[in-house]
N, C-alpha and C positions, 0 to 999 in steps of 0.2 A: 689865280688864287681857285685853286679847287671847289666847286659846287658842294652841297651838303642838301638833300631832300632827308627831311624826314617824314615818316608815313608807316601806319602798323599795315596796310595791305597795298601791291599794284594789281589794278583790275584791269581786263581789255573794256572795251563798247560795251558787252551786255552784263556788267560788271562780276564776272566771273572770276573770280582768283587768279590770278598771275603769279604772286608770291605772298606768303601773309606770313604773320608774324602772332602765334598764338595765347605764347606766354616768353621768358625770359631766356628760355634755351632753346625754343621750338621752333624750326622755321621753317614753313613748310611753300613746295614749291609743285605749280598746277593744283589742280582741282578732280575731287573722285571723276574718274571714268575717260579723263583724259592722257593722253599720250607724251611722255617727257624723252622729245627727241634731240642728241645734242647736233650741232651742226658738221656738216662734215669735213675732218680733220681734226676736228673737235675731238678731246679728250676729258673724262669726267674723275676729278681726281678723286681721291677717297672713298669710292664709291663701291661695294664688294660685302662682299662675307666677311664676318669675324670670325676668326681660328681661335678652336676651343683649346681647351686641354685633352691629351690622347685617350679614349675611353679607351676599355679592356671589360666592360659587362655592358646588358642590355641599358639602354635608356632611350627616354622621349627627349624626341628633336625639335628646336625651338628654330622657328623660322629665320632667315637671317645668318644661319650660323653655319659655318665648316667645322665635320669632327672628322679627324687620325682617329683610326677604329683600329686597335690592336686585337687579333683573334691569335694571338700567338698561341693563349692557352685554351683554348675554346670559344668554340662558334658561337656568338651571342646574337639580340635582334636588337635594331632600331626601332622604335613606333614613330610614326610621323606624327604629327601635330591632329588629335582631333576635330580641331576647325582652322579651315584652310582657307584663303582668299585670293584672288588671281593676281599671279602674281611672284605670289612669296616662294621664296627659294633656300632651300636646302642643299649645303656639301657636304659629302663620304668620300674618304681616300682611306687608302689601305694603306697602313700605317708601318706594317713590317715587311709585306710581301705575302702575307698569307691564306689570302680568302679562295685559296683555293683548295688546302688543305681543310681551314676551316671557316666555310661561308659566314657569309652576313645576311642576314636576313631582316627583308623592311615589313613590316608591318605598316597597312596604310590605314591602317585605326579608322574603320570606319568608309574612309574614299577612295578611290580608285586607285590606281598605278596602271597606266598605259590601258584604262579601259577596264582592270580587271579586282576584284576583288582580291583575289590571294593574294597570298602573300612570297613574294621571290625573292630569290638571291644574287646577291652578287658574289661569282666564283674563281673571276680570273686573280692572277700576284698583281699587285700593285695599281688596281685600277683606282680610277677615281672620277665623280660623276657629279654635276648641278641635275639638283629635282628641283622644276619646275611647276606651280598648279599650276594648273588654266581651265579648268572649271568640272562641272560635276559628272561630266559624260566622261571624261578621259581623266579626270583626276590630275595627278603627278606622271609629267611624264620628264624624264632624260632632255636635257636640250644640250649639254653638254658634257664631254665624258674622254676618257685618256687611259689607253692601253687595254684596252676594254673588248677587242678581237671580236669579231661581227653582232655581238650584241653587249651591250655593258651589264643589263641585268635578264636571270630567267625565272623566267614565270612557270612556278606548277601550274600542272593542270589534273585533271582526275581522267583515272580510265577505269571503263565498267568491262570485268573478267568473269567468262564462266568457262571452269574447269570440270571436265568429266573427265571419271576415269576407264579404263575397258572393264565390260560385262566377260562375269564369269560364264564356264560353259557349264552346259548341262550334262549328268548320265541318262545314259542307257534306260536304266530303271534306277532310281525316278524321279530323283529332284530337277526343276527348272535350276538353273543357275543366275545367280543374284546381280541384279545393275551393278553397273559403277559408280563409282562417290560422286554428286551432284555439287557444284559447291558455287557460290557464287561472290563479288567480292568487288569494289570500289574502293581506289587508291589512290591520291593524289602521287606523283610524278614530275621530280627533275629531266628538264632535257636533258636530251646526253646519257640517261641511265637504259644499261643494255637488261633487259628485259631477258630470263632466260626459257623458255615454252617447251616442257615436254611432253610428251603425248603415249598415252599409256595401251595397252594390246589387249586383244581380248586371251580370256582365257580356251584352253581349247579342249572337246567333248571329251567323255570318256568312256567304256566300255563299262558290265555291269560289275561288279565288285572294288572297281576303284571312283572313287568321287572325282568331278569335273575338276579342271584346274579355274584355279581363280586369275581374276585380269588382273594388267598391275598396274600404278598409279599415276597419273596424269598431274603438274606442277605447273607453276610459275617462280620462278625466282628472281631477283635483283635487288641494286643496291637501295635500300633504304625503304622496302618494301616488305609488307608481311606477306612472307614466303604462304601461299595456297596449294594445300596436296590435297587431291581426291585418292583416296584407296582403291582397288580395284575389288570388282563385284566377287563374293565368293562361289567358288565353285557347288553344283547341283550335289547334292548328298545318294549313295548306292544302295544296294542291298547289299544283303549283311555278308561282307564285313564292311566296316567305313559306313556305317549305314545316317550321318549326320550329313548335315548340308554347312558346307564353312562360311566364317562371319569375315565380312568384308567392307565394303563402302554400302550393298546393300546385301543381306544375305541370302548365299543358294538355298533352296529348298531340300527339305530332309528325304530321305530315301527311306525305302519300305526298312521296318523296324523289325521285322522278323518278327518273335515270341512277342515283344512288350508290345502292348497295346497304342501306343502312338509316341510319336519323340521329334521334338522342337527343333522351325530349323534354325541354321545357321545367322547368328545374331548379325543384325546392322549398325549402320555406324561403329564403324570399328576401321580404325581406333576413332574416340569420341570425337564430334567436332560441333561447333552452336553457330549457327541453327546447325541440327541434324544433316549430312550428308549422305542418308539412307533408313530404310527399314527392313525387319525381320524378313528370311524366307519362312514360306509354312510350312509345318509341321505334315509329316509323314502316319501313315495310320494301316493297321492289320486285323482281317479278322483270324489269323493266323489258317484258315483251311483252304480258300474258295478265291480270295484274292489281295492284292496287295497296291497302295497308294501310296505317291509322293509328292512333298508339296512343290506351289511356284514360286520361284526367285524372289527374294523382295525388289520394290522398286524405289525410286525415289519419294515418291509421293504415295505409296503405303504399303502395305502388309503382302507378303505372297497366298495367295488361298491354299490353306490348308486341304494333303488330299481324303479322300469321301469314296465308301462305296457307292460305285458308278457316275462320278464325278470326272470333272475334267480342268484340274485345279490350273487356274489362272495365275499369269504372274502381277506381281505389282504393280498399279501405273505410277511413270512417271511423272517428269515436273515441265511444268511449256516455260520458256524463255523467249523474249524479244530482243532480244540482244542484236539481232540480224535485221531487226526491225518488221520482221514475221512470227508469228507466235508458234512455237516448234517445240515438239514434246522430245525429254529427253532421258534417259535413265530407265527402262521399262526391265520389268524381270522377266524370266525367261517361264514358257510354260510350263508343269508341269505332270505329271502320267501316272495314271491310273491303270491296273490289270481291264477291271470292265468298263472301264470307261474310255475314257480318250485322253491327250494330250491339250491342256488348257489351253485358250489362246494367252499371245504372249502379254503384258502391258505396253500401254499406248508409249512410245518414247526407243520404239525399236527391241524390243524385245521377243524372242523367238518364240513360235506357238504354231499351234491348231495342227499343223503336222509334226511330226515326229521329226528330229533330229535338225530343225531351224532353228539355223546360227543367228545372233543378235543381228542389228540392221549395223552397218559399217559407222564408225563416228560420231554413235549416239550413245554409246558406253551401254546398248544393252544387252541382256542375260543370254543364251541359247537355251534353246527347249529341250526336255528331256526324249528318250522315245529315238528311235536311229541305231544306227551302227555305224563308228559312235554318233554321239549325241550333239546337237548343235554347239558350235566352240562360237563365243562371248565378241560380242560388239566388239570393234575397236573406240576410245575415247575421241574424247575433242575439245580445243581449247579455242576458245575466240577471244579477240579483244575486239572492245567499243574505245575511238581514238578521236576526240573531237576534228574534225579535217582541219578548222585555223590552227591545231598545235600538230599533223599527220607530218613525221619526218619524211617516211617515204623509206626508209630504210628498215628491212627485215631479210631473216636469211629461212631455208626450211620451205621456201616455197608456199606462203600461207596463200587462199586465193581471198583475194582483196574486193571488194565493193562497198558501196556507199547507202545511208541509209539516214535523211535528212541531212540533218549538218552534220552528220558522225560519219570516218571508215573501217570499215567492218575488215578485220584480218581475223580469218578462220584456217587454223593450224588444225593437223591431218596426219601430221608427222612432226617431230622435232625441230626447234628453231630458234631463232630471237627475233627483237623487234627495239628496236634503237628509240627512243625517244625524242 
């Protein structure tokens, strides 16, 4: 005859519950902090995740459930529970094999996923995975996955960008070249994204009667990125004809206006960006008898100096960036020229100046100085990426200079190329 034992709890010698029944429907095995381990060869029947209905729009997941997700119509986000306990599990399945076309995003909802607070994506077709909450340091980890390739989830990360265009060329008489446009950006990228880098060239310096040539633009583009384009610096203005400085990232300094008492320099921040990518060139002046003076080219940090009698019109100062790990100025305007004065200093950041026909410094976007035969050409631009070393892929083209600064890898492009995240 079988024996029957009636009890509400089975305890060990330390009075810790091994099995307990708290009500008519709930039986608890083990106590808080204990690990339940099946014997070798034993199988726990009926234990696992509960499969839910197919999901087609964003939702908040609940622990203990497995969710088939169908992204055929559009990508959407699964928000994980705001409160999680060690051992909680959630399952995700690509119901229609469309995660590569329309990615599924996971929102950690104030916790972490694989130690990161950003929103990772699942982008492999037919992928399935189980997330287990481990602790507050790592948060949710992928503890089981199928059809995932090399990584079950892709965690986005941020890259800092500096994009400086080519500087404008100066004019022999009298305007200094404007600096190339200066722009910065911090953007979240998805692993596998190809970032295309274009680096602008400096404009040529010109003789009297022809404005200096403008620089060309620099840019970054890529799927999912906001395109950042910096405009080339405006060429320096000439004596009559074509006295005006040319608009650009920063405007070229004006040439002598002939019979006109004064003439404004070329407009900076053209086309308009926010924050501004540059400043106006300095204006030109004449007394119509004994002297004429052009203006300094605009810089990323200040307008070019207006030409005056006996002056040496300086180019506008550039802006400093520490993206490489040390503070460096970029995008300074080229110095202008006055007949009874001299050539002004170039703005800090590579602007040519002091001596007639000084070119802007290469790979700074500096404007070329006025004076000389021909005048100074603009400096070429530069594009710099600062990538977290932990996420650095090592895949690039165009031979960027690669260095490190703290926890970041720095890619300095002085010519066009690409980086694959």
